[in-house]
TIRO-2110 file (N, C-alpha, C; in Angstrom, 1 decimal):
// TIRO-2110
91.4, 112.6, 103.6, N, 1, A
92.9, 112.5, 104.1, CA, 1, A
92.6, 113.3, 105.4, C, 1, A
93.3, 112.7, 106.9, N, 2, A
93.2, 113.5, 107.6, CA, 2, A
94.6, 114.8, 107.9, C, 2, A
94.6, 115.6, 108.9, N, 3, A
95.7, 116.6, 109.3, CA, 3, A
95.6, 116.2, 110.7, C, 3, A
96.7, 117.0, 110.9, N, 4, A
97.7, 116.7, 112.4, CA, 4, A
96.9, 116.5, 113.2, C, 4, A
95.7, 117.6, 113.3, N, 5, A
94.8, 116.9, 114.6, CA, 5, A
93.6, 115.9, 114.3, C, 5, A
94.0, 115.6, 113.2, N, 6, A
92.8, 114.0, 113.0, CA, 6, A
91.7, 114.4, 112.3, C, 6, A
91.4, 115.4, 111.9, N, 7, A
89.8, 115.8, 111.4, CA, 7, A
90.5, 115.9, 109.8, C, 7, A
89.3, 115.5, 109.0, N, 8, A
89.5, 115.6, 107.7, CA, 8, A
89.7, 116.6, 107.2, C, 8, A
90.9, 116.5, 105.9, N, 9, A
90.4, 118.0, 105.2, CA, 9, A
89.3, 117.9, 104.4, C, 9, A
88.7, 119.2, 103.8, N, 10, A
87.4, 119.9, 103.6, CA, 10, A
87.5, 120.2, 102.1, C, 10, A
87.3, 119.8, 101.1, N, 11, A
87.6, 120.3, 100.0, CA, 11, A
86.0, 121.0, 99.1, C, 11, A
86.5, 122.2, 98.2, N, 12, A
84.9, 122.3, 97.8, CA, 12, A
84.9, 121.7, 95.9, C, 12, A
84.0, 121.4, 95.5, N, 13, A
83.7, 120.4, 94.4, CA, 13, A
83.4, 122.2, 93.4, C, 13, A
83.5, 122.1, 92.2, N, 14, A
83.1, 123.3, 91.4, CA, 14, A
81.6, 123.8, 91.4, C, 14, A
81.3, 125.1, 91.0, N, 15, A
79.6, 125.0, 91.0, CA, 15, A
79.1, 124.2, 90.2, C, 15, A
77.8, 124.0, 90.6, N, 16, A
77.0, 123.4, 88.9, CA, 16, A
75.8, 124.0, 88.8, C, 16, A
75.6, 124.6, 87.4, N, 17, A
74.5, 124.9, 87.1, CA, 17, A
73.9, 124.1, 87.0, C, 17, A
72.2, 124.4, 87.4, N, 18, A
70.9, 123.6, 86.9, CA, 18, A
69.9, 124.7, 86.4, C, 18, A
69.0, 123.8, 85.7, N, 19, A
68.0, 124.4, 85.6, CA, 19, A
67.0, 125.3, 87.0, C, 19, A
66.4, 126.0, 86.7, N, 20, A
65.5, 126.4, 88.0, CA, 20, A
64.2, 125.6, 88.4, C, 20, A
64.0, 124.5, 87.8, N, 21, A
63.0, 123.7, 88.4, CA, 21, A
63.8, 122.8, 89.1, C, 21, A
64.9, 121.9, 88.5, N, 22, A
65.4, 121.0, 89.5, CA, 22, A
66.1, 121.6, 90.9, C, 22, A
66.2, 123.1, 90.8, N, 23, A
67.0, 123.6, 91.9, CA, 23, A
65.8, 124.3, 93.0, C, 23, A
64.3, 124.1, 92.4, N, 24, A
63.0, 124.4, 93.3, CA, 24, A
62.6, 122.8, 94.0, C, 24, A
63.4, 122.1, 92.9, N, 25, A
62.3, 120.2, 93.7, CA, 25, A
63.5, 120.2, 94.8, C, 25, A
65.0, 121.1, 93.9, N, 26, A
65.7, 120.2, 95.3, CA, 26, A
65.4, 121.3, 96.7, C, 26, A
64.8, 122.5, 96.6, N, 27, A
64.7, 123.4, 97.7, CA, 27, A
63.3, 122.4, 98.5, C, 27, A
62.6, 122.1, 97.8, N, 28, A
61.2, 121.8, 98.1, CA, 28, A
61.4, 120.4, 99.4, C, 28, A
62.5, 119.4, 98.6, N, 29, A
62.8, 118.6, 99.5, CA, 29, A
63.6, 118.3, 100.6, C, 29, A
64.3, 119.5, 100.9, N, 30, A
65.3, 120.0, 101.8, CA, 30, A
64.1, 119.4, 103.6, C, 30, A
65.3, 118.9, 104.4, N, 31, A
64.8, 118.8, 105.7, CA, 31, A
65.0, 120.0, 106.2, C, 31, A
64.6, 120.0, 107.7, N, 32, A
64.0, 121.0, 108.1, CA, 32, A
65.6, 121.5, 108.9, C, 32, A
66.6, 120.6, 108.9, N, 33, A
67.8, 121.3, 109.3, CA, 33, A
68.7, 121.0, 108.4, C, 33, A
68.3, 121.2, 106.9, N, 34, A
69.4, 120.2, 106.0, CA, 34, A
69.7, 121.2, 105.0, C, 34, A
70.8, 121.6, 104.9, N, 35, A
71.2, 122.4, 103.6, CA, 35, A
71.3, 121.8, 102.4, C, 35, A
71.5, 122.7, 101.3, N, 36, A
71.6, 122.4, 99.8, CA, 36, A
73.0, 121.7, 99.6, C, 36, A
73.8, 121.9, 100.2, N, 37, A
75.1, 121.4, 100.2, CA, 37, A
75.1, 120.1, 100.9, C, 37, A
74.3, 120.0, 101.9, N, 38, A
74.5, 118.8, 102.2, CA, 38, A
73.6, 117.7, 101.7, C, 38, A
72.5, 118.1, 100.9, N, 39, A
71.7, 117.3, 100.2, CA, 39, A
72.6, 116.7, 98.7, C, 39, A
73.3, 118.0, 98.6, N, 40, A
74.2, 117.7, 97.6, CA, 40, A
75.0, 116.8, 97.6, C, 40, A
76.1, 116.7, 98.6, N, 41, A
77.1, 115.9, 99.3, CA, 41, A
76.4, 114.7, 99.5, C, 41, A
75.4, 114.6, 99.8, N, 42, A
74.2, 112.9, 100.3, CA, 42, A
74.2, 112.4, 98.6, C, 42, A
74.0, 113.1, 97.6, N, 43, A
73.4, 112.7, 96.4, CA, 43, A
74.8, 112.4, 95.8, C, 43, A
75.7, 113.1, 96.3, N, 44, A
77.8, 112.5, 95.3, CA, 44, A
77.7, 111.0, 96.1, C, 44, A
77.5, 111.0, 97.6, N, 45, A
78.1, 110.1, 98.1, CA, 45, A
77.4, 108.5, 97.5, C, 45, A
76.2, 108.8, 97.3, N, 46, A
75.0, 107.6, 97.1, CA, 46, A
75.7, 107.5, 95.8, C, 46, A
75.4, 108.4, 94.8, N, 47, A
76.0, 108.5, 93.3, CA, 47, A
77.5, 107.3, 93.3, C, 47, A
78.5, 107.8, 93.9, N, 48, A
79.4, 106.8, 94.0, CA, 48, A
79.7, 105.5, 94.7, C, 48, A
78.9, 105.5, 95.6, N, 49, A
78.8, 104.0, 95.8, CA, 49, A
78.2, 103.4, 95.1, C, 49, A
76.6, 103.4, 94.2, N, 50, A
76.2, 102.9, 93.5, CA, 50, A
76.7, 102.7, 92.3, C, 50, A
77.7, 103.8, 91.8, N, 51, A
78.7, 103.5, 90.6, CA, 51, A
80.1, 102.2, 91.0, C, 51, A
80.1, 102.5, 92.5, N, 52, A
81.4, 101.2, 92.7, CA, 52, A
80.8, 100.1, 92.6, C, 52, A
79.4, 99.7, 93.4, N, 53, A
78.6, 99.1, 93.4, CA, 53, A
78.5, 98.3, 91.9, C, 53, A
78.0, 99.1, 91.2, N, 54, A
77.9, 98.2, 89.6, CA, 54, A
79.1, 97.8, 89.0, C, 54, A
80.4, 98.9, 89.1, N, 55, A
81.7, 98.2, 88.9, CA, 55, A
82.2, 96.8, 89.5, C, 55, A
81.7, 96.9, 90.8, N, 56, A
82.4, 95.3, 91.1, CA, 56, A
81.5, 94.2, 90.9, C, 56, A
80.1, 94.4, 90.3, N, 57, A
79.3, 93.4, 90.0, CA, 57, A
79.8, 93.1, 88.4, C, 57, A
79.5, 94.4, 87.6, N, 58, A
80.1, 93.8, 86.4, CA, 58, A
81.6, 93.1, 86.1, C, 58, A
82.5, 93.4, 87.1, N, 59, A
84.2, 92.8, 87.2, CA, 59, A
83.7, 91.7, 87.8, C, 59, A
82.9, 90.9, 88.5, N, 60, A
82.6, 89.7, 89.1, CA, 60, A
82.2, 89.0, 87.6, C, 60, A
80.8, 89.8, 87.2, N, 61, A
80.4, 89.0, 86.0, CA, 61, A
81.1, 88.5, 84.8, C, 61, A
82.0, 89.6, 84.4, N, 62, A
83.1, 89.7, 83.6, CA, 62, A
84.2, 88.4, 83.9, C, 62, A
84.6, 88.1, 85.2, N, 63, A
85.4, 87.0, 85.9, CA, 63, A
84.5, 85.9, 86.1, C, 63, A
83.8, 85.6, 86.0, N, 64, A
82.8, 84.7, 85.9, CA, 64, A
82.7, 83.6, 84.9, C, 64, A
82.3, 84.7, 83.4, N, 65, A
82.3, 84.5, 82.4, CA, 65, A
83.8, 83.9, 81.7, C, 65, A
84.3, 84.8, 81.8, N, 66, A
85.9, 84.1, 81.7, CA, 66, A
86.5, 82.7, 82.3, C, 66, A
85.8, 82.7, 83.8, N, 67, A
86.3, 80.9, 84.1, CA, 67, A
85.4, 79.8, 83.3, C, 67, A
84.3, 80.5, 83.1, N, 68, A
82.9, 79.5, 82.7, CA, 68, A
83.9, 78.9, 80.9, C, 68, A
84.6, 80.0, 80.3, N, 69, A
84.7, 79.6, 79.0, CA, 69, A
86.1, 79.1, 79.1, C, 69, A
86.9, 79.2, 80.1, N, 70, A
88.2, 78.6, 80.7, CA, 70, A
88.2, 77.0, 81.1, C, 70, A
86.9, 77.2, 81.8, N, 71, A
86.7, 75.4, 82.5, CA, 71, A
85.8, 74.6, 82.1, C, 71, A
85.0, 75.6, 81.1, N, 72, A
84.0, 74.8, 80.4, CA, 72, A
82.7, 74.6, 81.4, C, 72, A
82.7, 75.1, 82.1, N, 73, A
81.6, 74.6, 83.0, CA, 73, A
80.4, 75.8, 83.5, C, 73, A
79.5, 75.4, 82.8, N, 74, A
78.8, 76.3, 82.3, CA, 74, A
76.9, 76.1, 83.1, C, 74, A
76.4, 76.8, 83.5, N, 75, A
75.5, 76.5, 84.3, CA, 75, A
73.8, 77.3, 83.8, C, 75, A
72.9, 76.4, 83.5, N, 76, A
71.7, 77.2, 82.9, CA, 76, A
70.9, 78.0, 83.4, C, 76, A
70.3, 78.7, 83.3, N, 77, A
69.3, 79.5, 83.9, CA, 77, A
68.6, 79.1, 84.8, C, 77, A
67.7, 78.0, 84.3, N, 78, A
66.8, 77.1, 85.2, CA, 78, A
67.8, 76.8, 86.4, C, 78, A
69.0, 75.8, 86.2, N, 79, A
69.7, 75.7, 87.6, CA, 79, A
69.9, 77.1, 88.3, C, 79, A
70.3, 78.3, 88.1, N, 80, A
70.9, 78.8, 88.5, CA, 80, A
69.5, 79.5, 89.2, C, 80, A
68.4, 79.5, 88.8, N, 81, A
67.1, 80.0, 89.4, CA, 81, A
66.5, 79.2, 90.4, C, 81, A
66.9, 77.5, 90.1, N, 82, A
66.3, 76.7, 90.9, CA, 82, A
67.0, 76.7, 92.4, C, 82, A
68.0, 77.1, 92.3, N, 83, A
69.4, 76.9, 93.3, CA, 83, A
69.2, 78.0, 94.1, C, 83, A
68.8, 79.4, 93.7, N, 84, A
68.4, 80.9, 94.7, CA, 84, A
67.3, 80.6, 94.9, C, 84, A
66.4, 79.8, 94.2, N, 85, A
64.8, 79.9, 94.8, CA, 85, A
64.6, 78.7, 96.3, C, 85, A
65.7, 78.0, 95.8, N, 86, A
66.2, 76.7, 97.6, CA, 86, A
66.8, 77.6, 98.8, C, 86, A
67.8, 78.3, 98.3, N, 87, A
67.9, 79.6, 98.8, CA, 87, A
66.9, 80.4, 99.7, C, 87, A
66.3, 81.3, 98.9, N, 88, A
64.9, 82.1, 99.2, CA, 88, A
64.0, 81.1, 100.4, C, 88, A
63.7, 79.7, 99.5, N, 89, A
62.9, 79.3, 100.8, CA, 89, A
63.9, 78.6, 101.7, C, 89, A
64.6, 78.2, 102.3, N, 90, A
65.6, 78.3, 103.4, CA, 90, A
65.8, 79.4, 104.1, C, 90, A
65.9, 80.6, 103.9, N, 91, A
65.9, 81.7, 104.7, CA, 91, A
64.7, 82.2, 104.8, C, 91, A
63.4, 82.0, 104.5, N, 92, A
62.2, 82.4, 104.7, CA, 92, A
61.3, 81.3, 105.8, C, 92, A
62.0, 80.2, 105.5, N, 93, A
62.1, 79.1, 106.9, CA, 93, A
62.6, 79.8, 108.2, C, 93, A
64.1, 80.0, 107.8, N, 94, A
64.6, 80.3, 109.1, CA, 94, A
64.3, 81.6, 110.0, C, 94, A
63.2, 82.8, 108.9, N, 95, A
63.4, 84.1, 109.3, CA, 95, A
61.7, 83.5, 110.3, C, 95, A
60.9, 83.2, 109.4, N, 96, A
59.6, 82.7, 110.1, CA, 96, A
60.1, 82.0, 111.7, C, 96, A
60.8, 80.8, 112.0, N, 97, A
61.6, 80.7, 113.3, CA, 97, A
62.0, 81.5, 113.8, C, 97, A
62.7, 82.5, 113.6, N, 98, A
63.5, 83.7, 114.3, CA, 98, A
62.2, 84.3, 115.2, C, 98, A
61.1, 84.0, 114.4, N, 99, A
60.0, 85.8, 114.4, CA, 99, A
58.8, 84.7, 115.3, C, 99, A
59.0, 83.5, 115.5, N, 100, A
58.1, 82.6, 116.6, CA, 100, A
58.5, 83.7, 118.1, C, 100, A
END
């Protein structure tokens, strides 16, 4: 949410209690100019994106199953894998042409 100056409002998260080993491991991997807060924010953003992608994937899968049941149109795993292999082969062909 942006305020009048156009800058996004900042908020804090509750403190997180972790065991000493986890904190030490986090401190060990911090970049030169990186803060613990920055690392935690980056990790939180990545986890949120991962969970949103997973939810979208599951929703699409459920919807596909419902469509298949409603229409009676099913595709075997072999059909799907053959089609995916064809798509991969075409993409690899285009990539090798572009690399030349």
